[in-house]
N, C-alpha and C positions, 0 to 999 in steps of 0.2 A: 504494501500500497504506499510507501514511500516515493515512486511517481506518480500518485493518481491526480495530482495539478497535471503534471507531460510526461503521459505513459511513454510521448516517442522517446525521452532520455532513457528509459531501462535497458540493460543491454539487450533482452530477447523481450518474443509478443509476450505480452501475458493476460488473455481476459480479461481475468476479473480486477486488474489496475482500468484497462480496460471499460469495461462495465461502469465500473464504481468515480472513473472520470466523467462518463457521462451523463450518470444519475446525477453527481456532482453536479455539473454544468446545468442540468435541468431545475435540481433544487434551485439553484442561483438564479434561475431564467424566474422562477415562478418565486422569487422575493423572498427562498426561504435563504437566510444567514446563519451566522458563525455565532452569534451578537456579542463581537468585536470583528474589524473591521480586520482583512488581507490583504494581500496583493496577488493579484491572479491576472490571468489575462485576460482579454479579452470574451463574455459571454457570446457562446456562435447562436444563431438563429435557429430555433425550430427543424426547420427543412435541412438544413446544416448538421447537426444535430446527428438527427435522421439518418444521412448520407453517412454520416461516417457509422453509423451501425451497421447501416444496410455493408457497404464497403467490410468491414469485417463479419458479418453475420447475414451470406445470403439472400434467405427468408423475409431480412428485413426489407424486402425490396418488393416485397409478392403487396407490401401497405401501401395505398395510394398517397401521395401529401397529406390529402382532405386525412384520411384513415389515420395515417402515424402520427397525425396532430391531437387527432381523435382521442385514439390508444392514449398518447402522455397527459391529455387534459383529464380525464378520466381516473387514470393511476394517477395524478397528482392532488384529486379528487380526491378519492380513495383514501390518499392514505393520509391527508388536512385529517377528515372524516376522522380518522382511528386516530391520530394522531393525540387530536380533541375529545374523542373520550375517553384515551387514559391518562392525560395530563391535565382535566379539568376538575376544578375542586368537586366533591363530592358534596352532595347537598343535605344539609345534619335529620335532616327528615330519612334518606335514603338509611344515615349509618345508624337512627335510632332504630328502624324497622330491622335492619341486621343486626344489632346487637340482643333484642329481645327474640330474634328465633326462631 
């Protein structure tokens, strides 16, 4: 994971590092940050990100530009929903009910 911000700098191709790099760019594109500023290269547009995925994983080319953007947007929405569910404060009523069990 050392090279996930610059996967081209690693000595050999590593699919996991590449996927984390693309996922990181998608997160930055949708405004998910680190909670602090970091110096990174400019984030690619979604079609460019998908093209880089398709170049590495040819099945990605089966998706049109519209379908690939929709897939990314739906996946990001699902991730936001999951994060909201996991990290949102639990209501006092829900805690009281679970304690009465």
